[in-house]
SEROVEX-226132 format. One record per residue (C-alpha): y, x, z; residue in one letter. Coordinates in steps of 0.5 Angstrom, whole numbers, padded with zeros to 4 digits, always signed. Each point is the difference from the previous one (the first is absolute). Layout:
# SEROVEX-226132
YXZA
...
END
This chain:
# SEROVEX-226132
+0000+0000+0000M
+0007+0002-0001S
+0003+0004+0006K
+0006-0004+0003I
+0003+0003+0006P
-0004-0001+0007F
-0001-0007+0003R
-0004+0000+0007S
+0001-0005+0005P
-0007+0001+0003A
-0005+0003+0004T
-0007-0002-0001E
-0001-0003+0008A
-0006-0003+0003T
-0001-0007+0003G
+0003-0003+0005A
-0004-0007+0002L
-0007-0003-0001A
-0001-0007+0003I
-0007-0002+0000S
-0002-0009+0002V
-0005-0003+0002R
-0002-0007-0002K
+0004-0005+0005G
+0005+0005+0003K
+0004+0006-0003A
-0002+0007+0004A
+0004+0006-0001L
-0004+0006-0001S
+0005+0006-0001K
+0007+0001+0000T
+0002+0006-0003L
+0008+0001-0002T
+0004-0006-0002L
+0006-0004+0002T
-0002-0005+0006G
+0003-0005-0005L
-0004+0001-0006A
-0006+0000+0005L
+0002-0007+0003A
+0001-0003-0007T
-0008+0003-0002L
-0002-0003+0006L
+0001-0007-0002V
-0005-0006+0001S
-0007+0000+0002N
-0005+0001-0005M
-0005-0004-0003P
-0007-0002+0003A
-0002+0000-0008S
+0002+0006-0004A
+0002+0002-0007G
-0005+0002-0006P
+0002+0008+0002D
-0001-0001+0008D
-0006+0005+0002G
+0002+0006-0005K
+0004+0006+0001I
+0007-0001+0000V
+0005+0005-0004A
+0007-0001+0003T
+0005+0004+0004Q
-0002+0007-0003A
-0001+0005-0005H
-0004-0003-0005I
-0002+0003-0007D
-0003-0006-0004A
-0004+0000-0004P
-0002+0007+0001Q
-0004+0003-0006T
-0006+0004+0002V
-0005+0004-0004W
-0007-0002+0001E
-0007+0000-0003N
+0004+0003-0007N
+0005-0006+0000S
+0006-0003+0004F
-0001-0005+0005S
+0006-0003+0004L
+0002-0001+0007Y
+0005-0001+0005A
+0001+0006+0004K
+0003+0000+0007M
+0000+0002+0007A
-0006-0004+0003R
-0002+0002+0007G
-0001+0007+0001E
-0001+0001-0007Q
+0007+0002-0002K
-0001-0001-0008A
-0006-0005-0001A
-0002-0003-0006L
-0001-0008+0001I
-0003-0004-0005P
+0005-0006-0003F
-0005-0005+0001D
+0000+0002+0008Q
+0008+0000+0000S
+0006-0003-0001V
+0007+0003-0001L
+0004-0005+0004W
+0009+0000-0001V
+0003-0004+0006G
+0007+0001+0003K
+0002+0006+0002G
+0007+0004+0002W
+0003+0007+0001S
+0001+0004+0007V
+0007+0000+0001P
+0002+0006-0002S
+0006+0005-0003R
-0002-0003-0007W
+0000-0007+0002S
+0005-0001+0005G
-0001-0004+0007P
-0003-0005-0004V
-0008+0000-0002A
+0000-0002-0007L
-0005-0004-0004N
-0005+0004-0005Q
-0004-0005-0002Y
+0005-0004-0005I
+0003+0003-0007F
+0006-0003-0003T
+0000+0001-0007V
+0005+0005-0002P
+0006-0001-0005D
-0003+0003-0005S
-0002-0001-0008P
-0006+0005+0002T
-0002-0004+0006A
-0001-0006-0004S
-0008+0000+0000F
+0001-0002+0007L
+0004-0007-0001G
+0008-0002+0001E
+0005+0005+0004P
+0000-0003+0007G
-0008-0003+0000Q
-0004+0002+0006H
-0007+0003-0001L
-0005+0002+0005Y
+0000+0007+0001M
-0005+0005+0003A
+0005+0006+0000P
+0001+0007-0003A
+0004+0002+0006L
-0002-0002+0006P
+0005+0002+0006I
-0002+0003+0006G
-0007-0004-0001N
-0005-0003-0005H
+0002-0006+0001N
-0002-0005-0003P
-0005+0005-0004T
+0001+0006-0004W
-0004+0001-0006T
-0001+0003-0006G
-0006+0003-0005H
-0003+0006-0001G
-0006+0005-0002A
-0004+0004+0003D
+0001+0008-0001I
-0007+0001-0003N
+0000-0004-0007I
-0001+0004-0006P
+0006-0002-0004A
-0001+0006-0005E
-0007-0003-0002Q
+0004-0006-0003F
+0003-0001-0006R
+0007+0002+0001D
-0001+0001+0007S
+0001-0007+0001T
-0002-0006+0005F
+0004-0006+0001T
+0000-0005+0005L
-0001-0007-0003D
+0003-0007+0003L
-0006-0004-0003L
+0003-0007+0003E
+0004-0004+0006V
-0002-0006+0002D
+0004-0003+0005G
+0007-0004+0001P
+0005+0004-0003G
+0000+0006-0004T
+0000+0007+0003V
+0004+0007-0003E
-0001+0007+0002F
+0006+0005-0001F
+0005+0005+0003F
+0007-0001+0001Y
+0006+0004+0001R
+0007-0004+0001E
+0006+0001-0004D
-0004+0005-0004R
+0001-0005-0007Y
-0004+0001-0005P
-0005+0004+0004R
+0000-0004+0006D
-0006-0004-0001M
-0006+0003-0003E
-0006-0005-0001R
-0008+0002+0003M
-0004-0006-0001L
+0001-0007-0001S
-0004-0007+0000S
+0003-0003-0005A
+0001+0006-0006D
-0006+0003-0003P
+0005+0006-0002D
+0001+0002+0007F
-0007-0002+0003Q
-0002+0007+0000S
+0003+0006+0003V
-0003+0008-0001Q
-0003+0004+0006L
+0000+0007+0002T
-0006+0004+0004P
+0003+0000+0007G
+0006-0004-0001T
+0003-0007+0004H
+0005-0005+0000T
+0005-0004+0005H
+0003-0005-0004N
+0003-0007+0000Y
-0005-0006+0000T
+0003-0007-0002T
-0003-0007+0001F
+0004-0005-0003S
-0003-0005+0004R
-0004+0001+0006P
-0007-0002+0002G
-0007+0003-0002R
-0001+0005-0006Y
-0006+0002-0004E
+0001+0007-0004I
-0005+0003-0004T
+0000+0007-0002Y
-0003+0005-0004R
+0000+0008-0001T
-0001+0002-0007V
-0001+0006-0004A
-0002+0002-0006R
-0005+0007-0001S
+0002+0006-0006H
-0006-0004-0004D
+0003-0006+0001G
-0004-0004+0005K
+0004-0005+0005T
-0001+0002+0007I
+0002-0005+0005E
+0000-0004+0007S
-0003-0007+0001K
+0004-0005+0000P
+0003+0000+0007T
+0004-0005+0004T
+0005+0001+0005A
+0002-0006+0004V
+0007+0000+0003W
+0002-0005+0005Q
+0008-0001-0001V
+0004-0003+0006G
-0004-0005+0005G
-0003+0003+0007Q
-0004+0006+0000K
-0007-0001-0002P
-0006+0000+0006L
-0002+0008+0000E
-0008+0000+0000G
-0004+0006-0002D
+0000-0002-0007G
-0004-0007-0001T
+0004-0006-0001A
-0003-0004+0006T
+0005-0006+0000S
-0003-0008-0002T
+0004-0001-0006S
+0006-0005+0000V
-0004-0005-0005R
-0006+0000+0005Q
+0004-0001+0006A
+0004-0005-0003Y
-0007-0004-0003D
-0003+0000+0008Q
+0006-0003+0003A
+0001-0008+0001P
+0004-0004-0005A
+0005-0005+0004A
+0006-0004-0002D
+0005+0005-0002L
+0005-0006+0001A
+0001+0000+0006T
-0002+0007+0001A
+0008+0001-0001G
-0001+0007-0003Y
+0006+0003-0004S
+0001+0006-0004L
+0007+0004+0000T
+0003+0005-0005L
+0007+0002+0002E
+0004+0006+0001P
-0002+0005+0006K
+0005-0003+0006K
-0001+0005+0005N
+0003+0006-0004Q
-0001+0007+0005T
-0001+0005-0005Q
+0002+0004-0006D
-0003-0005-0006G
-0001-0006+0003D
+0004-0003-0004D
-0004+0001-0006K
-0006-0005+0004L
-0003-0007+0000T
-0002-0004+0007D
-0007-0003-0002I
-0001-0005+0006T
-0006-0004+0001F
+0001-0006+0006T
-0004-0006+0002A
+0001-0006+0004L
-0006+0002+0005N
+0004+0005+0004G
-0006+0003+0003D
-0005+0001-0007L
-0002+0006-0001R
-0004+0004-0007G
+0002+0005-0005T
+0005-0001-0006L
-0001+0004-0006S
+0005+0001-0005L
+0000+0001-0007Y
+0005+0002-0006I
-0002-0002-0008N
-0006-0001+0003G
-0002+0007+0003Y
-0001+0001+0008F
+0007+0002+0003L
-0002+0000+0008T
-0004-0004+0006D
+0004-0002+0005L
-0002-0003+0007A
+0002-0007+0002V
+0002-0002+0007T
+0003-0005+0004E
+0000-0003-0008G
+0005+0005-0003T
-0001+0006-0004A
+0006+0004-0004T
+0000+0006-0004W
+0006+0004-0003S
-0001+0003-0007E
+0003+0003-0005M
-0002-0004-0006L
+0004+0003-0005G
+0006-0003-0005S
-0005-0003-0005L
-0002-0007+0001D
-0007-0001+0003S
-0005-0005+0002K
-0003-0001+0008I
-0006-0003+0003Q
-0002-0001+0007A
-0007-0001+0002V
-0001-0002+0007F
-0006+0000+0003V
+0000-0002+0008P
-0004+0002+0006E
-0005-0004+0002G
+0001-0007-0001K
+0006-0001+0002Q
+0004-0001-0007G
-0001-0001-0008A
-0001+0005-0004R
+0005+0000-0006W
+0001+0003-0007I
+0009-0001-0001S
+0002-0002-0007P
+0003+0006-0003V
+0007+0001+0003L
+0005+0003-0006A
+0004+0006+0003H
+0006+0001-0003I
+0004+0007+0003P
+0005-0003+0005G
-0001-0006-0001A
-0004-0005+0006T
-0007-0005-0002A
-0003-0003+0005S
-0007-0005-0001L
-0004-0004+0006T
-0007-0002+0000S
+0002-0007-0001S
-0001+0002-0008Q
-0007+0001+0000G
-0004+0006-0001E
+0001+0006-0006G
-0005+0003-0004S
-0004+0006+0003W
+0005+0006-0002P
-0001+0003-0007Q
+0002+0007-0002E
+0005+0000-0006Q
+0000+0008-0002N
+0007+0001-0002D
+0000-0001-0007P
+0004+0007-0001A
-0006+0004+0002N
-0003+0002-0006T
-0008+0005-0001T
+0001+0007-0002L
-0005+0000-0007P
-0005+0006+0000T
-0004+0003-0005G
+0001+0005-0005H
+0005-0001-0004Y
+0002+0003-0007T
+0007-0001-0002P
+0003-0002-0006S
+0004+0006-0001S
+0001+0006+0004G
+0007+0000-0003D
+0006+0001+0004Y
+0007+0001+0000T
+0005+0004+0006I
+0007+0000+0000S
+0005+0003+0006M
+0007-0002+0000T
+0006+0000+0005P
-0001-0006+0004S
+0007-0001+0002G
-0002-0001+0007I
+0003+0005+0003E
-0003+0007-0002D
-0007-0003-0002Y
-0003+0001-0006N
-0005-0006-0002R
-0008+0002-0004V
-0003-0006-0003D
-0007+0001-0003I
-0003-0005-0004R
-0007-0002-0003F
-0002-0003-0006A
-0004-0004+0004D
+0002-0004+0005P
-0006-0001+0004K
-0001+0008+0001F
+0000+0002+0007R
+0002+0006+0004G
+0005+0004+0003F
+0005+0006-0002I
+0001+0006+0003K
+0005+0005+0000G
+0007+0002+0000G
+0005+0006-0001M
-0003+0007+0001Y
+0003+0006+0000E
-0006+0004-0003E
-0005-0004-0005A
-0005+0004+0004S
+0002-0003+0007D
-0004-0005+0003K
+0005-0004+0004N
+0007-0003-0003P
+0007+0001+0003W
+0001-0007-0002S
-0006-0005-0001G
-0003-0006-0003C
-0006-0004+0003D
+0000-0007-0003A
-0005-0005-0002H
-0001-0003-0008I
+0003-0007+0001D
-0002-0005-0006N
+0000+0007-0005G
+0006+0003+0003L
+0000+0005+0006A
+0008+0001+0002T
+0003+0005+0005C
+0006+0003+0002Y
+0002+0008+0001L
+0006+0003+0002T
+0004+0003-0006G
+0005+0005+0004D
+0002+0006-0003S
-0004+0005+0004W
-0006-0002-0003L
+0003+0003-0008N
-0005+0004-0003N
-0006-0004+0003S
-0006-0002-0003H
-0001-0008+0000A
-0008-0001+0000I
-0004-0007+0001F
-0008-0001+0001T
-0003-0007-0003V
-0005-0001+0005V
-0005-0006-0002P
-0003-0004+0005H
-0008+0001+0001P
-0001-0006-0004D
+0004+0002-0006M
-0004+0004-0005N
+0005+0004-0001A
+0001+0008+0001R
+0007+0002+0004S
+0005+0004-0004Q
+0006+0004+0002T
+0006-0001-0004H
+0005+0006+0000H
+0007-0004-0002L
+0005+0005+0001T
+0000+0008+0002D
+0007+0000+0000N
+0003-0006+0004Y
+0008+0000+0000Q
+0004-0005+0004L
+0002-0006-0003G
-0004+0000-0006Q
-0006-0005-0003S
-0007+0002-0002Y
-0005-0004-0004Q
-0008+0002-0001G
-0006-0003-0003K
-0007+0001+0002G
-0007-0002+0000S
-0005-0001+0004L
-0007+0003-0001E
-0005-0006+0000L
-0007+0000+0003D
-0004-0005-0005L
-0007+0001+0003S
+0000-0005+0007S
-0005+0002+0005T
-0003-0004+0005P
+0002+0000+0007S
-0003+0004+0006L
-0003-0005+0006P
+0004+0000+0005A
-0005+0004+0005S
-0004+0003-0006P
-0007+0004+0002P
-0001+0007+0000A
+0001+0002-0007D
+0000+0007-0003P
+0006-0003-0005T
+0003-0003+0006A
+0008+0003+0002I
-0003+0005+0006P
+0004-0001+0007S
+0004+0006+0002P
-0004+0000+0006T
-0006-0003+0002P
+0000-0008+0000A
-0001-0003+0007Q
-0003-0008-0002P
+0005-0005+0004T
-0003-0006+0002S
+0005-0005-0001T
-0003-0004+0005A
+0003+0005+0006Q
+0006+0003+0002I
+0000+0008-0002T
+0005+0005+0002N
+0005+0003-0005S
-0003+0008-0001P
+0003+0003+0006S
+0004+0006+0000P
-0004+0007+0001T
+0002+0003+0007P
+0004+0007-0001I
-0003+0006-0002D
+0003+0005+0004S
+0000+0005-0007T
+0003-0002-0007S
-0005-0005-0002P
-0003+0001-0007A
+0002-0004-0006S
-0004-0005-0003S
+0005-0001-0005N
-0001+0005-0006P
+0008-0001-0002S
+0002+0002+0008A
+0005+0005-0001Q
+0000+0005+0006Q
+0006+0004+0002C
+0000+0008+0000L
+0006+0002+0002A
+0000+0005+0007P
+0001-0004+0005G
-0003-0007-0003L
-0007+0003-0003E
-0005-0006+0000N
+0004-0006+0001R
-0001-0005-0006Y
+0006-0003-0003L
+0002-0007+0001I
+0005-0003-0005S
-0002-0008-0001E
-0003-0005+0003G
-0001-0003+0008H
+0000+0004+0006I
+0002-0001+0007D
+0001+0005+0006I
-0004-0004+0005K
-0001+0000+0007A
-0006-0001+0005N
-0001-0002+0007L
-0006+0002+0004A
-0001+0000+0007G
+0008+0001+0001G
+0000+0006-0005A
+0004+0000-0006L
-0003+0002-0007S
+0004+0001-0007L
-0003+0000-0006A
+0002-0001-0008L
-0004-0006-0002K
-0001+0001-0008D
+0000-0005-0005D
+0002+0003-0006S
-0006+0003-0003G
+0003+0007-0001A
-0006+0004+0003I
-0005-0005+0002D
-0001-0007-0004R
-0001-0004+0007R
+0004-0001+0006T
+0000+0007+0005I
+0004+0001+0006E
+0002+0008+0000R
+0005+0005+0003S
+0007+0000-0003L
+0000+0007-0001E
-0006-0001-0005D
+0005-0002-0005V
+0006+0001-0003V
+0004-0007-0002L
+0004+0000-0007A
+0006-0003-0002V
+0000+0000-0007R
+0006+0000-0005E
-0001-0007-0001S
+0002-0001+0007A
+0007+0002-0002K
+0006-0004+0001F
+0008-0001-0001P
+0004-0001+0006R
+0003-0007-0003T
+0006-0004+0004A
-0005-0004+0003Q
-0003+0005+0004L
+0007+0003+0003M
-0002-0002+0007D
+0003+0006+0005P
-0007+0000+0003A
-0002+0004-0007L
+0005+0004-0001D
-0004+0006+0001F
-0003-0002-0007L
+0007+0003-0004G
+0005-0003-0003E
+0000-0007-0004E
-0004+0002-0007G
-0004+0006+0004S
-0008+0000-0001F
-0004+0000+0005F
-0008-0001+0000Y
-0003-0007+0004G
-0007-0003+0001L
+0001-0008+0000P
-0003-0004+0006Q
-0004-0004-0005T
-0005+0003-0004Q
+0002+0002-0007Q
-0005+0003-0005T
+0001+0007+0000G
+0003+0002+0005L
-0002+0002+0008L
+0000-0007+0005W
+0000+0003+0006P
+0001-0004+0007G
-0002+0000+0008W
-0006-0004+0004N
-0001-0002+0006T
-0004-0006-0002Q
-0007+0002+0004D
+0005+0001+0006I
-0002-0004+0006D
+0007-0001+0003Y
-0002-0003+0006S
-0002+0007+0002Q
+0007+0003+0000L
+0006-0001+0004A
+0005+0000-0006G
+0000+0001-0007P
-0004+0006-0004V
+0005+0005-0003T
-0001+0004-0006L
+0004+0006-0001H
+0002+0004-0005L
+0003+0007+0001L
+0003+0004-0006P
-0003+0006+0000H
+0003+0003-0007E
+0004-0003-0005Q
+0003+0002-0006P
+0008+0004+0000E
+0004-0006+0001G
-0005-0006+0000G
-0002-0005+0005N
-0005-0006+0000Y
+0001-0007+0003G
-0005-0006+0000V
+0004-0007+0000Y
-0001-0006+0000E
+0005-0005-0004Q
+0001-0008+0000D
+0001-0004-0005F
+0008+0000+0002A
+0000+0007-0001G
+0000+0002+0007K
-0003+0007+0001I
-0005+0001+0006N
+0000+0008+0001M
-0007+0001+0004L
-0001+0008-0001A
+0005+0004-0003T
+0000+0009+0001S
+0009-0002-0002F
+0001-0003+0007T
-0007+0003+0004G
-0002-0007+0001D
-0007+0002-0001T
-0005-0006+0004A
-0002-0006-0002I
-0002-0005+0005D
-0006-0005-0003V
+0000-0007+0005D
-0006-0003-0002F
-0006+0002-0004A
+0002+0000-0007T
+0000+0004-0006H
+0006+0002-0003V
+0003+0002-0007H
+0008+0003+0000A
+0004+0003-0005N
+0000+0008+0001W
+0005+0004-0004V
+0002+0007-0001F
+0007+0002-0002S
-0003+0007-0003Q
-0006+0003-0004P
-0005+0005+0004G
-0005+0000+0005T
+0001-0004+0007Y
-0004+0001+0006T
-0001-0005+0006F
-0003+0001+0006D
-0003-0007+0001V
-0003-0003+0007Y
+0000-0006+0004Y
+0001-0002+0007S
+0000-0006+0004A
+0001-0002+0007P
-0006-0002+0005L
-0001-0004+0005P
+0000+0006+0006D
+0007+0001-0003G
-0003+0007-0004T
+0001+0001-0007Q
-0006-0001-0006A
+0001+0006-0005K
-0004+0001-0006S
-0001+0007-0003Q
+0006+0003-0004T
-0002+0001-0007Q
+0005+0003-0006R
+0001-0005-0006M
+0003+0003-0006V
+0004-0003-0006Y
+0001+0003-0007A
+0005-0004-0003V
+0002+0001-0007G
-0004+0004-0005E
+0002+0007+0001K
-0002-0001+0008A
-0007-0002-0003I
-0001+0006-0004Q
+0001+0004+0006N
-0005-0003+0003C
-0005+0000-0005L
+0002+0007-0002T
-0003+0006+0005A
+0005+0005-0001A
+0007-0002+0004Q
+0007+0004+0002A
+0000+0002+0007T
+0006-0003+0004P
+0005+0005+0003A
-0002-0002+0006S
-0006-0004+0003E
+0001-0007+0001P
-0001-0002+0007T
-0008-0001+0002S
-0001-0008+0003A
-0005-0001+0005P
-0007+0001-0001E
-0004-0007+0000P
-0003-0001+0006T
-0006-0002-0004G
-0001-0005+0006Q
+0004-0006+0002P
+0002+0000+0007T
+0003-0005+0005S
+0005+0004+0003Q
+0007+0002-0003P
+0001+0007-0004N
+0006+0004-0001T
+0003-0001-0007E
+0002+0005-0004P
+0007+0002-0001S
+0004-0001-0006L
+0004+0006+0001Q
-0004+0006-0005P
-0002+0005+0005T
-0005+0007-0002G
-0005-0004+0005Q
-0005-0006+0000A
+0003-0005+0005S
-0003-0004+0005A
-0003-0007-0002E
+0005-0005+0001P
+0002-0004+0006S
+0001-0007+0000L
+0006+0001+0005Q
+0006+0003+0000P
+0002+0005+0004T
+0005+0006+0001S
-0006+0005+0000Q
-0001+0005-0006P
-0006-0003-0002S
+0004-0007+0000A
+0001-0005-0006E
+0006+0003-0005P
+0007-0003+0001S
+0003-0005-0005L
+0006+0004+0000Q
+0002+0006-0003P
-0002+0006+0004T
+0005+0004-0004G
-0005+0006-0002Q
-0001+0002-0007A
-0007-0003-0002S
-0005+0006-0003I
-0001-0002-0007R
-0005+0003-0005P
+0004+0002-0006T
-0003-0002-0007W
+0003+0000-0007Q
-0002-0007-0002D
+0003-0006+0005A
-0007-0003-0001D
-0004+0004+0005E
-0001-0001+0007S
+0005+0001+0006V
-0002-0001+0007P
+0005-0006+0003A
+0006+0002+0004P
+0001+0000+0007S
+0000-0008+0003G
-0003-0002-0005G
+0007-0001-0004A
+0000+0002-0007I
+0006-0001-0004P
+0002-0005-0005A
+0000+0002-0007T
+0006-0001-0003T
+0002+0000-0008G
-0006-0003-0002G
-0003+0006-0004Q
+0000-0004-0006N
-0006+0003-0002Q
-0003-0001-0007Q
-0005-0005+0001A
-0007+0002-0002T
-0004-0006+0001G
-0001-0006+0004G
+0008-0002+0001Q
+0001-0008+0002N
+0004-0004-0004Q
+0006-0003+0002Q
+0000-0005+0005A
+0002-0007-0003T
+0001-0005+0006G
+0004-0001+0005G
-0003+0003+0006K
-0003+0005-0003G
-0006+0004+0004S
-0006+0005-0001L
-0004-0006-0004A
-0007-0001-0002S
-0009-0003+0004T
-0005-0005+0004G
+0004-0002-0001A
-0002-0001-0001P
+0000+0000+0002V
+0007-0001+0003M
-0004+0004-0001G
+0002+0002-0006I
-0004+0002-0005A
+0001+0006-0005A
+0007-0002-0002A
+0002+0007+0000G
+0004+0000+0006A
+0001+0002+0007L
-0002-0006+0002A
-0001-0008+0002V
-0005+0001+0005G
-0004-0004+0005T
+0003-0003+0006G
+0004+0002+0004V
-0002+0005+0007L
+0003+0000+0007A
+0001+0007+0000L
+0005+0004+0003R
+0003+0006-0001R
+0000+0005+0005R
+0006+0003+0002Q
-0001+0008+0001R
END
C-alpha cells in the first residue's frame, strides 16, 4: 500500500470483562478492568431458563482472536478459531464448537478517550465516497473494532495464517481466504479505515455483498486487526475456505468451514464446546397454550429511555410485559427471523436495550412460560423503524414461527476454475487532482477476471518493496489505487504485478509501466496475461499421503476437528545461537555480531514471562526469517533490520514537538509501523502470559540505549486520531521505560532519526507483593537501520572505532526476583554494574536526566551512520537542519489528510494493515511513560 504518514492511535490490549451466566440467574465469574458503568450495563436482566442455539459452545469474545486462522495440516488447509483457552495461550478451536460473540463494549477512560468511556461497538458510516459500500453517511453498524482502547471489549478479531504454510510451493506464492457465503439478517464487511485520509481512508478486505471482495490474500505468519461490521444484530453463519493452486495447476483447498457470529444480545452460555440447551421451538411446543387475550402480553419497541453511556442514544428498548405480575418464563427475540437473544421474564416483564442499526427490521418474540402459569406466545412481526415507537399485544393473536430471511444483498462466491475470455488489460497512471495523488487504473478485457494488484513506485526495478505501494482488488474488471505523486519519487520505477485468484486459469504478470517517473506526467500501457487453458482437477481438502502431493515443510500433525488443539508452542530459548531451518536466512559476520541472524520483516515481540516470582525475557519470533515456526529465542541471537523501504519524510502532520529529534520538516527518518506492513519488520512487546495477580504493579519494559549513530535518536510512540503523540520511550529525553498495566500484546511506532546501528540494553521489571522487584536478565538488542548498516552487519571486515563503546552489563542468564543496578548511560572504560530500579546518590545509581556538564566520550568514524555510545543522562541532542539527505528508497508519500500521522494494519487492523505507513493499529493500551 502507498506509504502515507503515520496514524497510530492504538496498542494491542487484553481484556477486561468476562461474564458467565447460569440458567435462571446472572452470575459474575470474572471481573477484570472495566468501568463500573459498563459493568452495570452488561449485568442486565436475569438469564432465561432455556437458552439460545449456541449455549454450551466455547464463546470467543473480549479477547485477541484470529478467526479464521489458516493452518497447514495433512498437506492441505484447515480453518480454526485461534484464541486463549484456559492455560492454552493459542488454542485452535473448531468452529463447530465455538461462537464468536460481539456484544456491547466500552473503552477504559484514558488520556486517549478522556474521562468518559467511549463505545466500541457502534461504527458510524463516514461521509466519504470510499465508504459508500457501507451505507449512507451517518448510518450505524454493529462493530467488532479494529482499535479497542484499553481492553478487548467487545472483542478484537482478525484473521491469520500459520507461519509454516509452504507458500513457495503455490502458484505465484499465493493463497487466499475466501468468504463463500453469509447467512444472516444483514450484510457483513471487513475493512481498514483511517479517518481523514481520502482517497486512501477506506480499504476493503472482505464483503458478504460483493463477489469481487470475497477473497483476500494471506501471508504465512501474519494476522490482521480490522473492522468487522454488521448492518443488523443477530445470529450469522459465515462460511470460509482457504485455497491455492499448486505449480502444476491443481487446486488445494480447505473444506468449507462455517463460523457462527452472535452479534448483539447477551453472551451465550459458556460450555465445553457442545451445544446443550433445549431449542426454543422444542420448549415452545411443550409449553401450555392458553387464552392470549386474557394474558395481556405486549411487546414494545422505543428509543432507549435511560441513557447513561456513550452510544445509548443509538439503542432501542425492547420490552415485554404481562398482566400477571408474577409471571415467569423465557422470552426469545428474533430479528428478520434470526435469533437475537434470550431474556428471563420475572414479575411479568423483561427488557433488553439493543443497537438495531439504521435499517428497518422485523422483530418477533417467542414467550415460553415457566410451568403452567401462563400462555405460550409467538408474537406477530413488529416492524422496527429507527427512531420510531411501535407495539403490539397478544390480543392480536399469534404470528407464524420466525422465518430466517437472509439479507438479499448477501451473495454466494462462485468457485471452480475459470478461464478468462481474454488475458488483455490496459494500465494507466495519471494525476488524480486529489492532493498529490496519482490514480492507477488497471482494466481487464474480461470483467469476470478475479485477482489482485501489487506493486507501486520503486527506487530500483530489482527492489523487493516499493517506496509507495499499491494493493488492490480487481472489482468488476477494474483495479484502482492511489499513489503519492510527490517530486521525491522522480526517476523511480512504476511497476505493477497482476496476481490471479487461485480459481483463475491465468498466470501472474509483472508490468513495468515506466522506469523514469516524473511528477505531473501520465503513463499508459497494455499487457496480456498468459492463460492456462488446461484446467486441472482440485485436490481433496484433506488428501491422503501421495507422492505427488505438496509436502509439508515439517511433519504434519493430524488435528481432529472433534477436539481443541494447541497452536504450535514456542520453542524454549537456547542459550546458544540456534541453527536456522530456513535456507534463505542471513547471518551476520561483523565483529561483535557474529552468529546473529538478520530479521528484516515479519512479526516479533519482546516477550515477558513470569514463573515463581521471577521474570524472564525472550524474543517471540513469528517472522519465519530463521525458522518456519514460532520460536522464543534470545534478543542476542538476532539483528533487527530496518530497510530503506521504511524511510519516510517528516511532513507537516508530524510536527509535534515530541518528534523534533527527527529533524526539520522534510527531513527523512526511518520508521516501523504500528500495524503490519508487507516487507517491513513489525516489532512489539508482549505480556499476555503474565498473571498480574502475582504482582503489585505494572510490568515495565526498559529500552536503555547503549550505542546510537552520531546525531541519532530513537523513539517509540503512539498517535491518536486527533494527531496527538504519546511518546512511550525515547533516547531524546532519556525516558526509556514503558509501564504495561495488564496482560497485553502491543505494537507501536518505532522511529530512528539517522541510519546506522542502534543497540539497547533490554529487560523487564515488576514489583512483587513482598515489596521486592522482579527483574529479568538484560539482553542486548541490535537494530541495523538503513542498507549500509545492514550490509555492515553482513560483512566480516568493519572499521574499528577510535574509542571503544561502553560495554553493557553481561546478562545474568537467569531471572531474579531481586533488584539489580542499572548500567550508567555515561560512557566509561569499564563495564557498569547491573541496573538499580531505585535511584540513589551512589555512583551505581541510575543516571540523572540533567546534563552533567562533562563532555561525553564519543568514538569517531568517518560516516555518520556508524554507532556511538548514548551520551550522559540518556539525552541526545536533536537533529537540526533536517539533513535533507538524498533518498535511497522507502520514502513515504506526502501526508494528505487533516490530522496526519504515521499511518498504516490490523487493522487492522485499526490495525491497519499494509497501508504503507506508521500506523493505525490495534486498541489503545493504558501505558504509562515512566519519568526517569
